[in-house]
C-alpha positions in Angstrom: 117.3 137.1 29.6 118.2 137.3 25.9 121.1 139.6 26.6 122.5 137.2 29.3 122.4 134.3 26.8 124.1 136.5 24.2 126.9 137.5 26.7 127.3 133.9 27.8 127.7 132.7 24.2 130.2 135.5 23.5 132.2 134.6 26.6 132.3 130.9 25.7 133.4 131.8 22.1 136.2 134.1 23.3 137.4 131.7 25.9 137.1 128.6 23.8 138.4 129.5 20.4 142.0 130.4 21.3 142.5 127.0 22.8 141.1 125.2 19.8 144.0 126.4 17.6 146.8 125.9 20.1 149.6 124.6 17.8 150.7 122.2 20.5 147.2 120.6 20.5 147.0 120.5 16.7 150.5 118.9 16.4 149.6 116.3 19.1 146.3 115.5 17.5 147.6 115.3 14.0 150.4 113.1 15.2 148.0 110.8 17.0 145.7 110.6 14.1 148.6 109.8 11.8 149.5 106.9 14.0 145.9 105.7 13.9 146.1 105.6 10.1 148.2 102.4 10.7 145.8 100.7 13.1 144.8 97.1 12.3 141.1 98.1 12.3 140.0 99.6 9.0 137.2 101.5 10.8 139.9 103.2 12.9 142.0 104.0 9.9 139.0 105.5 8.1 138.1 107.6 11.2 141.7 108.8 11.4 141.8 109.9 7.8 138.4 111.6 8.0 139.5 113.4 11.2 142.7 114.6 9.7 140.7 116.3 7.0 139.0 118.4 9.7 142.4 120.1 10.3 142.7 121.3 6.8 146.1 122.8 5.9 147.2 122.3 9.5 147.4 118.6 8.7 150.0 119.0 6.0 152.5 117.0 8.1 150.2 114.0 7.6 150.2 114.2 3.8 152.8 111.4 3.3 150.8 109.1 5.5 147.6 110.0 3.8 149.3 109.3 0.4 150.2 105.8 1.8 146.6 105.4 2.9 145.5 105.9 -0.7 146.8 102.3 -1.2 145.0 100.8 1.8 143.3 97.4 1.1 140.0 98.9 2.4 138.2 101.1 0.0 136.7 103.3 2.7 140.2 104.1 4.0 141.3 105.0 0.5 138.2 107.2 0.1 138.7 108.8 3.5 142.4 109.6 2.7 141.4 111.2 -0.6 138.8 113.4 1.0 141.3 114.3 3.8 143.8 115.4 1.2 141.1 117.5 -0.5 140.6 119.3 2.8 144.4 119.9 3.2 144.1 121.6 -0.2 147.1 123.1 -2.0 149.3 122.2 1.0 149.0 118.6 -0.2 150.5 119.3 -3.6 152.9 116.4 -3.2 149.9 114.0 -3.3 148.9 114.8 -6.9 150.6 111.8 -8.5 149.1 109.4 -5.9 145.7 111.0 -6.3 146.0 110.7 -10.1 146.6 106.9 -9.6 143.7 106.7 -7.1 141.5 108.3 -9.7 141.9 105.0 -11.6 140.9 102.9 -8.6 138.5 100.0 -9.3 136.0 101.4 -6.7 133.8 104.2 -8.0 133.7 105.9 -4.6 137.5 106.1 -4.4 137.7 107.4 -8.0 135.2 110.2 -7.2 137.0 111.1 -3.9 140.4 111.2 -5.7 139.0 113.4 -8.5 137.5 115.8 -6.0 140.8 115.9 -4.1 142.7 116.7 -7.4 140.4 119.7 -7.9 140.9 120.9 -4.3 144.6 120.3 -4.3 145.1 121.6 -7.8 145.4 119.2 -10.7 148.5 120.8 -12.3 151.9 121.0 -10.9 153.4 124.4 -10.2 
């Protein structure tokens, strides 16, 4: 019984993982989430930013839109954009100036997220 479960889990892992990183799916998903960053609902914009962060460096094409989201009127969207840029990491180097500005945001949560992102992206230009 135990061996059967182990083999089933291994089979699911082998069959499932290659499809998870299919570049066509990532591009489509990143593109869709980038579009959702402009939704009229701030909850949707926050969700899109947070979701983009899950793609890490693969979301580098969304960096300009995440930079724009750092200026959103909703603080949760600004915070989500900063954390997403943190997850993109050094591939989001172009976001440093915007993150430095966001680190001066009137909202503490946004300042903390921007500071964290600067650490993950790399605070100094190269």
